mmCIF file of the C-alpha atoms, coordinates in Angstrom:
data_MODEL
# 
_entry.id   MODEL 
# 
loop_
_atom_site.group_PDB 
_atom_site.id 
_atom_site.type_symbol 
_atom_site.label_atom_id 
_atom_site.label_alt_id 
_atom_site.label_comp_id 
_atom_site.label_asym_id 
_atom_site.label_entity_id 
_atom_site.label_seq_id 
_atom_site.pdbx_PDB_ins_code 
_atom_site.Cartn_x 
_atom_site.Cartn_y 
_atom_site.Cartn_z 
_atom_site.occupancy 
_atom_site.B_iso_or_equiv 
_atom_site.pdbx_formal_charge 
_atom_site.auth_seq_id 
_atom_site.auth_comp_id 
_atom_site.auth_asym_id 
_atom_site.auth_atom_id 
_atom_site.pdbx_PDB_model_num 
ATOM 1   C CA . MET A 1 1   ? -0.055  -2.110  0.415   1.00 0.00 ? 1   MET A CA 1 
ATOM 2   C CA . ARG A 1 2   ? -0.408  1.261   2.305   1.00 0.00 ? 2   ARG A CA 1 
ATOM 3   C CA . ILE A 1 3   ? 1.295   4.333   1.096   1.00 0.00 ? 3   ILE A CA 1 
ATOM 4   C CA . LEU A 1 4   ? 1.754   7.811   2.885   1.00 0.00 ? 4   LEU A CA 1 
ATOM 5   C CA . ILE A 1 5   ? 1.832   10.882  0.762   1.00 0.00 ? 5   ILE A CA 1 
ATOM 6   C CA . VAL A 1 6   ? 3.317   14.110  2.258   1.00 0.00 ? 6   VAL A CA 1 
ATOM 7   C CA . GLU A 1 7   ? 2.464   16.981  0.076   1.00 0.00 ? 7   GLU A CA 1 
ATOM 8   C CA . ASP A 1 8   ? 1.340   20.720  0.833   1.00 0.00 ? 8   ASP A CA 1 
ATOM 9   C CA . GLU A 1 9   ? -0.095  21.114  -2.929  1.00 0.00 ? 9   GLU A CA 1 
ATOM 10  C CA . LYS A 1 10  ? -3.592  19.913  -2.355  1.00 0.00 ? 10  LYS A CA 1 
ATOM 11  C CA . LYS A 1 11  ? -4.449  19.305  -6.011  1.00 0.00 ? 11  LYS A CA 1 
ATOM 12  C CA . LEU A 1 12  ? -1.264  17.237  -6.547  1.00 0.00 ? 12  LEU A CA 1 
ATOM 13  C CA . ALA A 1 13  ? -1.800  15.110  -3.336  1.00 0.00 ? 13  ALA A CA 1 
ATOM 14  C CA . ALA A 1 14  ? -5.375  14.492  -4.369  1.00 0.00 ? 14  ALA A CA 1 
ATOM 15  C CA . TYR A 1 15  ? -4.339  13.610  -7.784  1.00 0.00 ? 15  TYR A CA 1 
ATOM 16  C CA . ILE A 1 16  ? -1.568  11.147  -6.540  1.00 0.00 ? 16  ILE A CA 1 
ATOM 17  C CA . LYS A 1 17  ? -3.841  9.388   -4.060  1.00 0.00 ? 17  LYS A CA 1 
ATOM 18  C CA . LYS A 1 18  ? -6.743  9.139   -6.668  1.00 0.00 ? 18  LYS A CA 1 
ATOM 19  C CA . GLY A 1 19  ? -4.187  7.312   -9.051  1.00 0.00 ? 19  GLY A CA 1 
ATOM 20  C CA . LEU A 1 20  ? -2.915  5.156   -6.554  1.00 0.00 ? 20  LEU A CA 1 
ATOM 21  C CA . GLU A 1 21  ? -6.214  3.967   -4.915  1.00 0.00 ? 21  GLU A CA 1 
ATOM 22  C CA . GLU A 1 22  ? -7.008  3.139   -8.618  1.00 0.00 ? 22  GLU A CA 1 
ATOM 23  C CA . ASN A 1 23  ? -4.010  0.708   -8.495  1.00 0.00 ? 23  ASN A CA 1 
ATOM 24  C CA . HIS A 1 24  ? -5.515  -0.728  -5.251  1.00 0.00 ? 24  HIS A CA 1 
ATOM 25  C CA . PHE A 1 25  ? -3.185  1.019   -3.126  1.00 0.00 ? 25  PHE A CA 1 
ATOM 26  C CA . ALA A 1 26  ? -4.428  2.045   0.544   1.00 0.00 ? 26  ALA A CA 1 
ATOM 27  C CA . VAL A 1 27  ? -3.395  5.967   0.828   1.00 0.00 ? 27  VAL A CA 1 
ATOM 28  C CA . ASP A 1 28  ? -3.063  8.518   3.450   1.00 0.00 ? 28  ASP A CA 1 
ATOM 29  C CA . VAL A 1 29  ? -2.212  12.181  2.724   1.00 0.00 ? 29  VAL A CA 1 
ATOM 30  C CA . SER A 1 30  ? -0.766  15.100  5.147   1.00 0.00 ? 30  SER A CA 1 
ATOM 31  C CA . TYR A 1 31  ? -0.311  18.355  4.043   1.00 0.00 ? 31  TYR A CA 1 
ATOM 32  C CA . ASP A 1 32  ? 2.341   19.629  6.304   1.00 0.00 ? 32  ASP A CA 1 
ATOM 33  C CA . GLY A 1 33  ? 5.721   18.297  7.810   1.00 0.00 ? 33  GLY A CA 1 
ATOM 34  C CA . GLU A 1 34  ? 4.578   17.986  11.444  1.00 0.00 ? 34  GLU A CA 1 
ATOM 35  C CA . GLU A 1 35  ? 1.579   15.996  10.805  1.00 0.00 ? 35  GLU A CA 1 
ATOM 36  C CA . GLY A 1 36  ? 3.208   13.625  8.327   1.00 0.00 ? 36  GLY A CA 1 
ATOM 37  C CA . LEU A 1 37  ? 6.049   12.838  10.663  1.00 0.00 ? 37  LEU A CA 1 
ATOM 38  C CA . PHE A 1 38  ? 3.420   12.027  13.235  1.00 0.00 ? 38  PHE A CA 1 
ATOM 39  C CA . MET A 1 39  ? 1.520   9.666   10.970  1.00 0.00 ? 39  MET A CA 1 
ATOM 40  C CA . LEU A 1 40  ? 4.788   8.104   9.990   1.00 0.00 ? 40  LEU A CA 1 
ATOM 41  C CA . ASN A 1 41  ? 5.615   7.398   13.436  1.00 0.00 ? 41  ASN A CA 1 
ATOM 42  C CA . ILE A 1 42  ? 2.218   5.953   14.478  1.00 0.00 ? 42  ILE A CA 1 
ATOM 43  C CA . ASN A 1 43  ? 1.149   3.833   11.305  1.00 0.00 ? 43  ASN A CA 1 
ATOM 44  C CA . GLU A 1 44  ? 2.821   1.318   9.354   1.00 0.00 ? 44  GLU A CA 1 
ATOM 45  C CA . TYR A 1 45  ? 3.529   2.308   5.751   1.00 0.00 ? 45  TYR A CA 1 
ATOM 46  C CA . ASP A 1 46  ? 5.095   0.132   2.986   1.00 0.00 ? 46  ASP A CA 1 
ATOM 47  C CA . LEU A 1 47  ? 6.272   3.407   1.093   1.00 0.00 ? 47  LEU A CA 1 
ATOM 48  C CA . VAL A 1 48  ? 6.413   7.034   1.445   1.00 0.00 ? 48  VAL A CA 1 
ATOM 49  C CA . ILE A 1 49  ? 6.134   9.616   -0.772  1.00 0.00 ? 49  ILE A CA 1 
ATOM 50  C CA . LEU A 1 50  ? 7.525   12.867  0.433   1.00 0.00 ? 50  LEU A CA 1 
ATOM 51  C CA . ASP A 1 51  ? 7.799   16.526  -0.808  1.00 0.00 ? 51  ASP A CA 1 
ATOM 52  C CA . ILE A 1 52  ? 11.099  18.211  0.352   1.00 0.00 ? 52  ILE A CA 1 
ATOM 53  C CA . MET A 1 53  ? 9.489   21.741  0.553   1.00 0.00 ? 53  MET A CA 1 
ATOM 54  C CA . LEU A 1 54  ? 6.744   21.499  3.406   1.00 0.00 ? 54  LEU A CA 1 
ATOM 55  C CA . PRO A 1 55  ? 5.153   23.858  5.903   1.00 0.00 ? 55  PRO A CA 1 
ATOM 56  C CA . MET A 1 56  ? 6.234   23.424  9.536   1.00 0.00 ? 56  MET A CA 1 
ATOM 57  C CA . LYS A 1 57  ? 8.900   20.664  9.098   1.00 0.00 ? 57  LYS A CA 1 
ATOM 58  C CA . SER A 1 58  ? 10.894  20.093  5.694   1.00 0.00 ? 58  SER A CA 1 
ATOM 59  C CA . GLY A 1 59  ? 10.691  16.719  3.848   1.00 0.00 ? 59  GLY A CA 1 
ATOM 60  C CA . LEU A 1 60  ? 14.617  16.235  4.707   1.00 0.00 ? 60  LEU A CA 1 
ATOM 61  C CA . GLU A 1 61  ? 14.024  16.917  8.467   1.00 0.00 ? 61  GLU A CA 1 
ATOM 62  C CA . ILE A 1 62  ? 11.234  14.224  8.245   1.00 0.00 ? 62  ILE A CA 1 
ATOM 63  C CA . LEU A 1 63  ? 13.466  11.796  6.273   1.00 0.00 ? 63  LEU A CA 1 
ATOM 64  C CA . GLN A 1 64  ? 16.351  12.148  8.873   1.00 0.00 ? 64  GLN A CA 1 
ATOM 65  C CA . GLU A 1 65  ? 14.027  11.611  11.814  1.00 0.00 ? 65  GLU A CA 1 
ATOM 66  C CA . ALA A 1 66  ? 12.175  8.732   10.379  1.00 0.00 ? 66  ALA A CA 1 
ATOM 67  C CA . ARG A 1 67  ? 15.662  7.022   9.668   1.00 0.00 ? 67  ARG A CA 1 
ATOM 68  C CA . LYS A 1 68  ? 16.785  7.957   13.117  1.00 0.00 ? 68  LYS A CA 1 
ATOM 69  C CA . ASN A 1 69  ? 13.581  6.393   14.662  1.00 0.00 ? 69  ASN A CA 1 
ATOM 70  C CA . GLY A 1 70  ? 14.495  3.177   12.794  1.00 0.00 ? 70  GLY A CA 1 
ATOM 71  C CA . LYS A 1 71  ? 11.707  3.542   9.947   1.00 0.00 ? 71  LYS A CA 1 
ATOM 72  C CA . ASP A 1 72  ? 13.189  1.393   7.071   1.00 0.00 ? 72  ASP A CA 1 
ATOM 73  C CA . MET A 1 73  ? 10.422  1.552   4.436   1.00 0.00 ? 73  MET A CA 1 
ATOM 74  C CA . PRO A 1 74  ? 11.363  3.072   1.099   1.00 0.00 ? 74  PRO A CA 1 
ATOM 75  C CA . ILE A 1 75  ? 11.057  6.846   0.847   1.00 0.00 ? 75  ILE A CA 1 
ATOM 76  C CA . LEU A 1 76  ? 10.526  8.498   -2.439  1.00 0.00 ? 76  LEU A CA 1 
ATOM 77  C CA . LEU A 1 77  ? 11.343  12.436  -2.433  1.00 0.00 ? 77  LEU A CA 1 
ATOM 78  C CA . LEU A 1 78  ? 9.405   14.836  -4.708  1.00 0.00 ? 78  LEU A CA 1 
ATOM 79  C CA . THR A 1 79  ? 10.651  18.289  -5.498  1.00 0.00 ? 79  THR A CA 1 
ATOM 80  C CA . ALA A 1 80  ? 10.599  20.952  -7.947  1.00 0.00 ? 80  ALA A CA 1 
ATOM 81  C CA . LYS A 1 81  ? 14.382  21.345  -7.476  1.00 0.00 ? 81  LYS A CA 1 
ATOM 82  C CA . ASP A 1 82  ? 16.658  19.537  -9.820  1.00 0.00 ? 82  ASP A CA 1 
ATOM 83  C CA . ALA A 1 83  ? 20.109  20.347  -9.244  1.00 0.00 ? 83  ALA A CA 1 
ATOM 84  C CA . VAL A 1 84  ? 22.588  17.752  -8.395  1.00 0.00 ? 84  VAL A CA 1 
ATOM 85  C CA . GLU A 1 85  ? 23.295  18.627  -4.846  1.00 0.00 ? 85  GLU A CA 1 
ATOM 86  C CA . ASP A 1 86  ? 19.614  18.945  -4.049  1.00 0.00 ? 86  ASP A CA 1 
ATOM 87  C CA . LYS A 1 87  ? 19.466  15.316  -5.310  1.00 0.00 ? 87  LYS A CA 1 
ATOM 88  C CA . ALA A 1 88  ? 22.655  14.314  -3.414  1.00 0.00 ? 88  ALA A CA 1 
ATOM 89  C CA . ARG A 1 89  ? 21.310  15.846  -0.136  1.00 0.00 ? 89  ARG A CA 1 
ATOM 90  C CA . GLY A 1 90  ? 18.024  13.716  -0.136  1.00 0.00 ? 90  GLY A CA 1 
ATOM 91  C CA . LEU A 1 91  ? 19.792  10.709  -1.067  1.00 0.00 ? 91  LEU A CA 1 
ATOM 92  C CA . ASP A 1 92  ? 22.494  11.367  1.509   1.00 0.00 ? 92  ASP A CA 1 
ATOM 93  C CA . ALA A 1 93  ? 19.750  11.769  4.274   1.00 0.00 ? 93  ALA A CA 1 
ATOM 94  C CA . GLY A 1 94  ? 18.416  8.372   3.554   1.00 0.00 ? 94  GLY A CA 1 
ATOM 95  C CA . ALA A 1 95  ? 15.788  8.723   0.614   1.00 0.00 ? 95  ALA A CA 1 
ATOM 96  C CA . ASP A 1 96  ? 15.578  5.461   -1.778  1.00 0.00 ? 96  ASP A CA 1 
ATOM 97  C CA . ASP A 1 97  ? 14.646  7.410   -5.051  1.00 0.00 ? 97  ASP A CA 1 
ATOM 98  C CA . TYR A 1 98  ? 14.097  10.917  -6.105  1.00 0.00 ? 98  TYR A CA 1 
ATOM 99  C CA . LEU A 1 99  ? 11.605  12.391  -8.758  1.00 0.00 ? 99  LEU A CA 1 
ATOM 100 C CA . VAL A 1 100 ? 11.424  15.778  -9.901  1.00 0.00 ? 100 VAL A CA 1 
ATOM 101 C CA . LYS A 1 101 ? 8.317   17.792  -10.479 1.00 0.00 ? 101 LYS A CA 1 
ATOM 102 C CA . PRO A 1 102 ? 6.594   17.722  -13.244 1.00 0.00 ? 102 PRO A CA 1 
ATOM 103 C CA . PHE A 1 103 ? 6.442   13.992  -13.576 1.00 0.00 ? 103 PHE A CA 1 
ATOM 104 C CA . SER A 1 104 ? 4.057   11.401  -15.262 1.00 0.00 ? 104 SER A CA 1 
ATOM 105 C CA . PHE A 1 105 ? 1.859   9.256   -13.064 1.00 0.00 ? 105 PHE A CA 1 
ATOM 106 C CA . MET A 1 106 ? 3.203   6.077   -15.283 1.00 0.00 ? 106 MET A CA 1 
ATOM 107 C CA . GLU A 1 107 ? 6.898   7.014   -14.186 1.00 0.00 ? 107 GLU A CA 1 
ATOM 108 C CA . LEU A 1 108 ? 5.680   7.487   -10.575 1.00 0.00 ? 108 LEU A CA 1 
ATOM 109 C CA . THR A 1 109 ? 3.741   3.997   -10.053 1.00 0.00 ? 109 THR A CA 1 
ATOM 110 C CA . ALA A 1 110 ? 6.836   2.421   -11.850 1.00 0.00 ? 110 ALA A CA 1 
ATOM 111 C CA . ARG A 1 111 ? 9.383   3.753   -9.456  1.00 0.00 ? 111 ARG A CA 1 
ATOM 112 C CA . ILE A 1 112 ? 6.832   2.986   -6.461  1.00 0.00 ? 112 ILE A CA 1 
ATOM 113 C CA . ARG A 1 113 ? 6.637   -0.805  -7.677  1.00 0.00 ? 113 ARG A CA 1 
ATOM 114 C CA . ALA A 1 114 ? 10.610  -0.870  -8.090  1.00 0.00 ? 114 ALA A CA 1 
ATOM 115 C CA . LEU A 1 115 ? 11.175  0.489   -4.621  1.00 0.00 ? 115 LEU A CA 1 
ATOM 116 C CA . ILE A 1 116 ? 8.638   -2.082  -3.058  1.00 0.00 ? 116 ILE A CA 1 
ATOM 117 C CA . ARG A 1 117 ? 10.441  -5.147  -5.053  1.00 0.00 ? 117 ARG A CA 1 
ATOM 118 C CA . ARG A 1 118 ? 13.732  -3.888  -3.906  1.00 0.00 ? 118 ARG A CA 1 
ATOM 119 C CA . GLY A 1 119 ? 12.486  -3.454  -0.181  1.00 0.00 ? 119 GLY A CA 1 
ATOM 120 C CA . LYS A 1 120 ? 10.808  -6.869  -0.271  1.00 0.00 ? 120 LYS A CA 1 
ATOM 121 C CA . VAL A 1 121 ? 12.567  -9.879  -1.608  1.00 0.00 ? 121 VAL A CA 1 
ATOM 122 C CA . ASN A 1 122 ? 9.468   -12.027 -1.703  1.00 0.00 ? 122 ASN A CA 1 
ATOM 123 C CA . TYR A 1 123 ? 7.626   -9.235  -3.661  1.00 0.00 ? 123 TYR A CA 1 
ATOM 124 C CA . GLN A 1 124 ? 6.095   -10.831 -6.644  1.00 0.00 ? 124 GLN A CA 1 
ATOM 125 C CA . THR A 1 125 ? 3.584   -9.495  -9.469  1.00 0.00 ? 125 THR A CA 1 
ATOM 126 C CA . ARG A 1 126 ? 1.893   -12.711 -9.965  1.00 0.00 ? 126 ARG A CA 1 
ATOM 127 C CA . LEU A 1 127 ? 0.420   -14.663 -7.201  1.00 0.00 ? 127 LEU A CA 1 
ATOM 128 C CA . THR A 1 128 ? -0.943  -18.095 -7.125  1.00 0.00 ? 128 THR A CA 1 
ATOM 129 C CA . VAL A 1 129 ? -2.868  -20.036 -4.346  1.00 0.00 ? 129 VAL A CA 1 
ATOM 130 C CA . ALA A 1 130 ? -4.254  -23.443 -5.405  1.00 0.00 ? 130 ALA A CA 1 
ATOM 131 C CA . ASP A 1 131 ? -6.120  -22.609 -8.535  1.00 0.00 ? 131 ASP A CA 1 
ATOM 132 C CA . ILE A 1 132 ? -6.416  -18.813 -8.166  1.00 0.00 ? 132 ILE A CA 1 
ATOM 133 C CA . THR A 1 133 ? -3.775  -16.717 -9.905  1.00 0.00 ? 133 THR A CA 1 
ATOM 134 C CA . LEU A 1 134 ? -3.893  -12.918 -9.087  1.00 0.00 ? 134 LEU A CA 1 
ATOM 135 C CA . ASP A 1 135 ? -1.932  -10.834 -11.935 1.00 0.00 ? 135 ASP A CA 1 
ATOM 136 C CA . ILE A 1 136 ? -1.043  -7.699  -9.867  1.00 0.00 ? 136 ILE A CA 1 
ATOM 137 C CA . ALA A 1 137 ? 0.438   -5.832  -12.996 1.00 0.00 ? 137 ALA A CA 1 
ATOM 138 C CA . ALA A 1 138 ? -2.672  -6.465  -15.156 1.00 0.00 ? 138 ALA A CA 1 
ATOM 139 C CA . HIS A 1 139 ? -5.107  -6.186  -12.214 1.00 0.00 ? 139 HIS A CA 1 
ATOM 140 C CA . ARG A 1 140 ? -6.724  -9.666  -13.232 1.00 0.00 ? 140 ARG A CA 1 
ATOM 141 C CA . LEU A 1 141 ? -7.995  -12.459 -11.317 1.00 0.00 ? 141 LEU A CA 1 
ATOM 142 C CA . TYR A 1 142 ? -8.424  -15.899 -12.499 1.00 0.00 ? 142 TYR A CA 1 
ATOM 143 C CA . ARG A 1 143 ? -9.717  -19.015 -10.712 1.00 0.00 ? 143 ARG A CA 1 
ATOM 144 C CA . ASN A 1 144 ? -9.317  -22.372 -12.522 1.00 0.00 ? 144 ASN A CA 1 
ATOM 145 C CA . GLY A 1 145 ? -8.617  -20.281 -15.628 1.00 0.00 ? 145 GLY A CA 1 
ATOM 146 C CA . GLN A 1 146 ? -11.952 -18.298 -15.396 1.00 0.00 ? 146 GLN A CA 1 
ATOM 147 C CA . PRO A 1 147 ? -11.524 -14.674 -14.921 1.00 0.00 ? 147 PRO A CA 1 
ATOM 148 C CA . ILE A 1 148 ? -13.250 -13.026 -11.984 1.00 0.00 ? 148 ILE A CA 1 
ATOM 149 C CA . ASP A 1 149 ? -14.060 -9.220  -11.738 1.00 0.00 ? 149 ASP A CA 1 
ATOM 150 C CA . LEU A 1 150 ? -13.046 -7.340  -8.258  1.00 0.00 ? 150 LEU A CA 1 
ATOM 151 C CA . THR A 1 151 ? -13.314 -3.578  -7.252  1.00 0.00 ? 151 THR A CA 1 
ATOM 152 C CA . ASN A 1 152 ? -10.228 -1.970  -6.204  1.00 0.00 ? 152 ASN A CA 1 
ATOM 153 C CA . LYS A 1 153 ? -10.567 -2.890  -2.585  1.00 0.00 ? 153 LYS A CA 1 
ATOM 154 C CA . GLU A 1 154 ? -11.551 -6.396  -3.105  1.00 0.00 ? 154 GLU A CA 1 
ATOM 155 C CA . PHE A 1 155 ? -8.443  -6.554  -5.116  1.00 0.00 ? 155 PHE A CA 1 
ATOM 156 C CA . ALA A 1 156 ? -6.184  -5.158  -2.446  1.00 0.00 ? 156 ALA A CA 1 
ATOM 157 C CA . LEU A 1 157 ? -7.804  -7.220  0.073   1.00 0.00 ? 157 LEU A CA 1 
ATOM 158 C CA . LEU A 1 158 ? -7.415  -10.590 -1.812  1.00 0.00 ? 158 LEU A CA 1 
ATOM 159 C CA . GLU A 1 159 ? -3.810  -9.337  -2.540  1.00 0.00 ? 159 GLU A CA 1 
ATOM 160 C CA . PHE A 1 160 ? -3.167  -8.866  1.446   1.00 0.00 ? 160 PHE A CA 1 
ATOM 161 C CA . PHE A 1 161 ? -4.451  -12.365 2.002   1.00 0.00 ? 161 PHE A CA 1 
ATOM 162 C CA . MET A 1 162 ? -2.245  -13.937 -0.767  1.00 0.00 ? 162 MET A CA 1 
ATOM 163 C CA . ARG A 1 163 ? 0.782   -12.288 0.454   1.00 0.00 ? 163 ARG A CA 1 
ATOM 164 C CA . ASN A 1 164 ? -0.110  -13.528 4.002   1.00 0.00 ? 164 ASN A CA 1 
ATOM 165 C CA . LEU A 1 165 ? -0.761  -17.038 2.992   1.00 0.00 ? 165 LEU A CA 1 
ATOM 166 C CA . ASN A 1 166 ? -1.722  -19.331 5.972   1.00 0.00 ? 166 ASN A CA 1 
ATOM 167 C CA . THR A 1 167 ? -1.162  -16.539 8.446   1.00 0.00 ? 167 THR A CA 1 
ATOM 168 C CA . VAL A 1 168 ? -4.335  -15.496 10.736  1.00 0.00 ? 168 VAL A CA 1 
ATOM 169 C CA . LEU A 1 169 ? -4.879  -11.791 9.986   1.00 0.00 ? 169 LEU A CA 1 
ATOM 170 C CA . THR A 1 170 ? -6.954  -9.614  12.637  1.00 0.00 ? 170 THR A CA 1 
ATOM 171 C CA . ARG A 1 171 ? -9.305  -7.135  11.434  1.00 0.00 ? 171 ARG A CA 1 
ATOM 172 C CA . THR A 1 172 ? -6.969  -4.376  12.742  1.00 0.00 ? 172 THR A CA 1 
ATOM 173 C CA . GLN A 1 173 ? -4.099  -5.910  10.725  1.00 0.00 ? 173 GLN A CA 1 
ATOM 174 C CA . ILE A 1 174 ? -6.391  -5.944  7.613   1.00 0.00 ? 174 ILE A CA 1 
ATOM 175 C CA . ALA A 1 175 ? -7.432  -2.288  8.154   1.00 0.00 ? 175 ALA A CA 1 
ATOM 176 C CA . GLU A 1 176 ? -3.986  -1.079  8.404   1.00 0.00 ? 176 GLU A CA 1 
ATOM 177 C CA . HIS A 1 177 ? -3.005  -2.435  5.393   1.00 0.00 ? 177 HIS A CA 1 
ATOM 178 C CA . VAL A 1 178 ? -6.046  -2.202  2.966   1.00 0.00 ? 178 VAL A CA 1 
ATOM 179 C CA . TRP A 1 179 ? -7.934  1.145   4.315   1.00 0.00 ? 179 TRP A CA 1 
ATOM 180 C CA . ASP A 1 180 ? -6.678  4.399   4.993   1.00 0.00 ? 180 ASP A CA 1 
ATOM 181 C CA . TYR A 1 181 ? -6.075  6.556   7.887   1.00 0.00 ? 181 TYR A CA 1 
ATOM 182 C CA . ASN A 1 182 ? -9.963  7.594   7.988   1.00 0.00 ? 182 ASN A CA 1 
ATOM 183 C CA . PHE A 1 183 ? -11.231 4.024   8.344   1.00 0.00 ? 183 PHE A CA 1 
ATOM 184 C CA . ASP A 1 184 ? -13.760 3.748   11.045  1.00 0.00 ? 184 ASP A CA 1 
ATOM 185 C CA . SER A 1 185 ? -12.479 0.497   12.873  1.00 0.00 ? 185 SER A CA 1 
ATOM 186 C CA . PHE A 1 186 ? -16.015 0.034   14.801  1.00 0.00 ? 186 PHE A CA 1 
ATOM 187 C CA . THR A 1 187 ? -17.849 -0.662  11.473  1.00 0.00 ? 187 THR A CA 1 
ATOM 188 C CA . ASN A 1 188 ? -18.313 -3.966  10.017  1.00 0.00 ? 188 ASN A CA 1 
ATOM 189 C CA . VAL A 1 189 ? -16.943 -3.005  6.594   1.00 0.00 ? 189 VAL A CA 1 
ATOM 190 C CA . ILE A 1 190 ? -14.125 -5.312  6.672   1.00 0.00 ? 190 ILE A CA 1 
ATOM 191 C CA . ASP A 1 191 ? -16.351 -8.353  7.236   1.00 0.00 ? 191 ASP A CA 1 
ATOM 192 C CA . VAL A 1 192 ? -18.890 -7.178  4.299   1.00 0.00 ? 192 VAL A CA 1 
ATOM 193 C CA . PHE A 1 193 ? -15.794 -7.087  2.071   1.00 0.00 ? 193 PHE A CA 1 
ATOM 194 C CA . VAL A 1 194 ? -14.552 -10.475 2.970   1.00 0.00 ? 194 VAL A CA 1 
ATOM 195 C CA . ASN A 1 195 ? -17.901 -11.855 2.541   1.00 0.00 ? 195 ASN A CA 1 
ATOM 196 C CA . ARG A 1 196 ? -18.048 -10.223 -0.627  1.00 0.00 ? 196 ARG A CA 1 
ATOM 197 C CA . LEU A 1 197 ? -14.842 -11.740 -1.905  1.00 0.00 ? 197 LEU A CA 1 
ATOM 198 C CA . ARG A 1 198 ? -15.659 -15.031 -0.715  1.00 0.00 ? 198 ARG A CA 1 
ATOM 199 C CA . ASN A 1 199 ? -18.833 -14.773 -2.688  1.00 0.00 ? 199 ASN A CA 1 
ATOM 200 C CA . LYS A 1 200 ? -16.837 -14.291 -5.864  1.00 0.00 ? 200 LYS A CA 1 
ATOM 201 C CA . ILE A 1 201 ? -13.859 -16.632 -5.287  1.00 0.00 ? 201 ILE A CA 1 
ATOM 202 C CA . ASP A 1 202 ? -15.095 -19.442 -3.068  1.00 0.00 ? 202 ASP A CA 1 
ATOM 203 C CA . LYS A 1 203 ? -18.970 -19.701 -3.623  1.00 0.00 ? 203 LYS A CA 1 
ATOM 204 C CA . ASP A 1 204 ? -19.103 -22.083 -6.470  1.00 0.00 ? 204 ASP A CA 1 
ATOM 205 C CA . HIS A 1 205 ? -15.862 -23.993 -5.409  1.00 0.00 ? 205 HIS A CA 1 
ATOM 206 C CA . THR A 1 206 ? -15.760 -27.038 -2.937  1.00 0.00 ? 206 THR A CA 1 
ATOM 207 C CA . ASN A 1 207 ? -12.217 -25.973 -2.105  1.00 0.00 ? 207 ASN A CA 1 
ATOM 208 C CA . LYS A 1 208 ? -12.753 -23.095 0.061   1.00 0.00 ? 208 LYS A CA 1 
ATOM 209 C CA . LEU A 1 209 ? -9.643  -20.881 0.622   1.00 0.00 ? 209 LEU A CA 1 
ATOM 210 C CA . ILE A 1 210 ? -10.867 -17.884 2.988   1.00 0.00 ? 210 ILE A CA 1 
ATOM 211 C CA . HIS A 1 211 ? -11.715 -19.012 6.446   1.00 0.00 ? 211 HIS A CA 1 
ATOM 212 C CA . THR A 1 212 ? -13.018 -17.434 9.542   1.00 0.00 ? 212 THR A CA 1 
ATOM 213 C CA . ILE A 1 213 ? -10.896 -17.616 12.754  1.00 0.00 ? 213 ILE A CA 1 
ATOM 214 C CA . LYS A 1 214 ? -13.830 -16.834 15.242  1.00 0.00 ? 214 LYS A CA 1 
ATOM 215 C CA . GLY A 1 215 ? -13.133 -13.726 17.410  1.00 0.00 ? 215 GLY A CA 1 
ATOM 216 C CA . ILE A 1 216 ? -9.965  -13.106 15.605  1.00 0.00 ? 216 ILE A CA 1 
ATOM 217 C CA . GLY A 1 217 ? -10.155 -12.469 12.204  1.00 0.00 ? 217 GLY A CA 1 
ATOM 218 C CA . TYR A 1 218 ? -9.462  -14.387 8.754   1.00 0.00 ? 218 TYR A CA 1 
ATOM 219 C CA . ILE A 1 219 ? -7.092  -16.663 7.077   1.00 0.00 ? 219 ILE A CA 1 
ATOM 220 C CA . MET A 1 220 ? -6.291  -17.759 3.615   1.00 0.00 ? 220 MET A CA 1 
ATOM 221 C CA . GLY A 1 221 ? -5.304  -21.231 2.820   1.00 0.00 ? 221 GLY A CA 1 
ATOM 222 C CA . GLU A 1 222 ? -6.135  -24.453 1.253   1.00 0.00 ? 222 GLU A CA 1 
ATOM 223 C CA . GLU A 1 223 ? -6.906  -26.234 4.590   1.00 0.00 ? 223 GLU A CA 1 
ATOM 224 C CA . LYS A 1 224 ? -9.395  -24.866 7.069   1.00 0.00 ? 224 LYS A CA 1 
ATOM 225 C CA . PRO A 1 225 ? -7.368  -24.433 10.482  1.00 0.00 ? 225 PRO A CA 1 
# 
């Protein structure tokens, strides 16, 4: 899943980005309000982490414009302000949750997963396809009961496939949800990672689950299309 962080404190933004990437999220970062709103409008995000006090354009302005433009993804506000009226202004403007600095990363990730679950009825933390089980919370993969080690990016890629079972996914769709804003779409990185994933989950099994759709992309399913 892809998250946008709009935070002008670069050390804090880098800390959050690193932690979320370790939890197999794709993460984009912006350090001012104008760029943050631009990125929010041109990309598809599953969640936005938005600081209130930003240069160029405030977090509340971004929030109001995003909702006005029909953006309905969960938005989590970050701020050093803890007055009741500041929280109320943010929530009234369309925020889904509010976190006061300083905060623990454990609390941040717990709130993120709660917001994602709330926004998506079909969000599950344990996915099963055929004899594969992916435990999102524990970051574990099993096939036929045997554990398989995945890198963070392989894990994120498999999760995206499993959440879109029997759906043809183009390389562009995969890039938008699994990689960040700086991804070079003209490379063969996606194909390389899909092949690595196949080698780990399909190589020694007769029932292949990831299939290539020539000229389009990939599909995951128990039957080859």
